[in-house]
C-alpha positions, 0 to 999 in steps of 0.5 A: 545693111541696105534694103532695096525696093521690091521689084515690080512683078511683070507679066509675060505679055506673050503668054496673055496675048497668045493665039495658039495653045502653049502645048499644041500637041496636048491641046489637040489630044485633049480636044480630040479625046473630048470629041471621041467621047461624044461619038462614043456616047452617041454610039452607045445611044444607038447600039444599046436599047436605051434613050440617053437623050432623056438625060438632057436638060428638062427646063424647070423640073427637079429631075431635069437638073442633072441634065446640066451635067450630061446635055453637052455629051448627048446629041439627037442623032449623027447629023446633030453630032456631025454639025457640032464636030468641027466647031468643037474641034476648032474652037476648043483647040483655040480656046486653050491658048491660055493653057489647060488649066484656064481652058478647064475653068472657061469650059466649066463656066460655059458648060454649067452656065449654058445648062443652067440658062436652058433649065431656067428659060428653055422651052418644052422638051429635052435639050441636048448637044454641045452647041452651047459649049461651041457658042461659048468658046466662039464668044470667048475667042471673039471678045478676049482680044478686046479685054486683053487689047491684043491685036493678034487675038483681035485678028483671029477673032475677025477671021472666026467671025467672017467664017462663022459669024452667021452661026451667031444667029443661032442665039435668036429665037425662030428656029424650030427644034433648035435651043436658041436659049442654050446658044444664047447663054453659052455665048453670054457665059463665054463673054463672062469667062473672057472677062474673068480671064482678063481680070485675072491676068491684070491682077497677076500683072499688077506690080507688088506694093513697095513696103514702107521703110522701117527705121531698122531697114535703113542702110547702115 
């Protein structure tokens, strides 16, 4: 009888460094469905005699806490929603490169983190809109290549930055009517999500420890 060493577990670097979703059709359907949901919510807000925007985040109030859950689904009119549509579609799709499960975890991290940041540090009034989520996805896409040391992901990050880099100015105060806090905390939690994903990937790639040989395990 002979005991062989345990083979190290190797990760698929192509999966870690992927720049497009493993199932593009599924990713497109998920992101499109989410975008359609945003439009349906806005249509209901316009057609029905209710003001859904009141259910957004109201900073530092107990009644405004549940707005953390609803705020990204609500918008101040069609113009606001149209401005967020393209970033949501593109960033949301690209952020699914790690698969649907990872995307859900990343999205929840940004969604809840951005909302909580607005609740803690936001100004007066009600904050609504998916831009915090879009900022988080963009930040996630910009830094993931640094954490994974992926040239392909860094190249995509450069393209995104060149086209949408000015969008990051939205994390700075000074734009009346715009929640820079939501943008800032969305970006912060997008970076955090990228770090957590990279850390998880490194743990999965680590070789399994080789158990010490026992007397009964020796070749015989």
